[in-house]
Every structure is written in structure tokens, then in C-alpha cells.
C-alpha positions, 0 to 999 in steps of 0.5 A: 425847154423841151427837156423841161416840158418832157420832165413835167409830163413824165412826173405825173405820179408823186414819186416821179415828181420827187424824182425830178426834184431830186435830180435837180438837187443833184445838179445843184450839188454839182454831181457829175453830169456823167453820173446824172445821165447814168441815172436817167439811162438806168431808169429808162432801162429798168422802168418802175413797175406801175403797181410798185410806184407807191413803194418808191421811198419819198424821203423827207430830207435830202442827203448833203455830201457831193463826194458820198453821192458820187461814190454811191451812184457810181457803185450802183451804176456798176452793179455793186451793193453798198455798205454805208458805215459810220457813226450816229447821225451821219444820214446813212438811212437818209442816203439809202432812201435818197438813192432808192428815190433817185433811181425810182426803185421800190424799196424794202426795209429790213431791220435786223433784230434777235428774232430775224432769221432766214425765213423772215428774210426770204419767206415762209409757208403759211396756211391759207384757205385750207392749203399751204402757200408761200408768203414771200419775205422782203429779200425775195420781193426785192430780188424778184421786182428789182427793188432796193433793199435797205439792210438796216443795222446789218451788223446786228444780224445773226450769222444764220440770217446773213448766210442766205444773202451770200448768193444774192449779193455775189456773182450768182445773184440768186436765191434758193427757196427751200422746197420751191425754186431758185429766184434769180435776182433782178438786174436792177436790184441792189442791197444797201446795208447800214451799220453803226459801230459801238451800239449794244448788240453789234459786232464785226461783219465777217469777211465773206459778207463784207467782200460782197459790198462796196463800202462807204464810210459816211462822214459826220455832217458838217456845219455848212451842210447842216445849215442847208438842211435847217434852211430847207426844213425851216425856211422861216427860222431866223438866221441868227438862231439857225446858226446857233442850232448848227453850233449846238449840234457841233458842240454836242458832236465835239463833246461826244468825240471827247467822251464827255457825254454819250452819243445818246444826245447826238441826235439830229432827228431829235434836234429837228423834232425839238424845232418842230415842237417850238414851232408848235408852241413849246418853249425851247428848254422843254422842247430840247429836253424832249428832243435831246436831253432826256435821251440820256437817262443819267441825271449828271449827264443831263446836266452836262447836256443842258449846260451845252444847250444853255450856252447857245439857246435860251431856255425861254426862247419861244416861237415868236422870237425863233420863227419869222412867220 
């Protein structure tokens, strides 16, 4: 009882309330008590700077998967940086946000693209008020304030951009800022890379970079966890249709694995968006076209996807039949 009351007082800020909810979720997931205690101890050792509470992520979804949760939390408590590898729609970014939230660390997202270079990561000189000043980048800020830096699609980055990360990710835990001073990486800071294989523009990570991460192969979401996600996100969704949407996603997953359709249609976000569109008033056929089918631009493939959908979800299904509210 005393612990509950303490949590209620402690969780005054929205970010803190979310943290409490997520800790309760980890308890429900039967995550090791030792690891949950480790999270609490970590938070006491590295309290969130009040001015950065608004940077603590507030993910919309929970990540479901006890084994992955335990592996990720253990790695972070051991001071490791994480590389989350896996195919599309496995929840890598959701897990990264969940980790930042449960550890109550400010988050910085870095989306790698063709123009991302070292200056974009560390920072650059800018001319303000008649003088040259240093404008810090996300890696610099993450290192300074002990944040969690999410390195999204890290295998799309250019080598010269990644080279600046080496010293920050290994035992040196420092960043040399050209023309300025060396920045020591805060002991609470962690870097979490995410990567898909097979996307245009991706490549293999070199050994030097890979060796600086603890790597987790994030598995595809299974039917049980997908049903839990749909139940949490759409509590008034009729049970029989919830089961059909789960099976629809698994059907699309199987078609992708067998190379019958491309991975463009395997879009969990798209399916959730389609359910929201139906709840707003669209018919199921139109909503699923927008959320899933139309993401494949080949007309023949669109026909295959519609056939898969039609086997599970009637085209004219509407809100009144799908939701109980």
C-alpha cells in the first residue's frame, strides 16, 4: 500500500504517470523482478532532468514480447548499446520508445538519409547575432544529457556519418567536437539502432560498428500478442472481427514469406489506421485500401491483396457491425 501511494505522488508529470503504467505492464508481462528493480534503481541513480521531461517519449503502443523485453532491459542495465534488427512490422521503434519511457530518459531520434553527415549528428557552427556559435546535434545532446538516442535505419547511413559514433559507442564513451572540446558521454546515455534488411538503400553494417552493439533479432509479432494489441487499442472491437483482423495480418505475413506479395502490404500501422478509419465512418473496403492495399502500386498485386482481405473482412463492413460502442 505504501509503495502504491508513493508511486501516485511520484507520478505527477504525464511522463512519470506513463512510466508507472509501463512498469505495471512489465509486471503483468512477468518480466523478471530483478530487472524491474534494476530499472527503478537506474532511475534513482540517474533522475530525469526536469527541463527535459517533455523529451521522454510517450509511445502510443506497448511492445509485447517477454523475452525481447528482458534481453533489452538487461543489456541497458549492463551499459550496452542496442541494435534491434528484424523484418518490417516487428515493432523495433515501438520497443525503442518503450525502453526510453520505462527508463525515463529524454529521447533523440536520428533518421539516417543520404544527406546525413557528421555535422548533422554532432552539430555545426552557425552565425547568430553577429558571431559564430555552435549548434549541437542530436548525438551531442544525447551524450551530454544522458538521453536515449534512437538511430533509425542505421544501415542506410553513410560511412563518414557513422565513423563519428565509434568513440561514443565503445569504452571511450566520448565525442571529439572539431574546433571545440571533447564531450564525455553521460553514464545514463544509451544508443539504440534499428535496421531492416532488404530495403532500397540499405547495406551490411561493418564489423567495427556492429561490435559496439548488443544485437537483438526482433521476431515478428505473433497472433496472441497482436490480439492483445488490438484489444488494448480498440477495446470495443467485436471479438469475432478482432480475431479476423489478427488472421488477416498473419495471412499477409505468410504471403510475404512465400514471396507471393511484396512486404509493402505487411503494414501493421496501416491496419491500425484502417480500423480507425472504419471507426470514423468509412466502409472496411475503402479503409483497408487506404491502409494496406494501395501501398502496393502494382495493380496485379493489389488484386492479390484484396483477395486475401476479402477472405477475412467483408468489403461493406461498417462501424455499426465492427464496434460495440
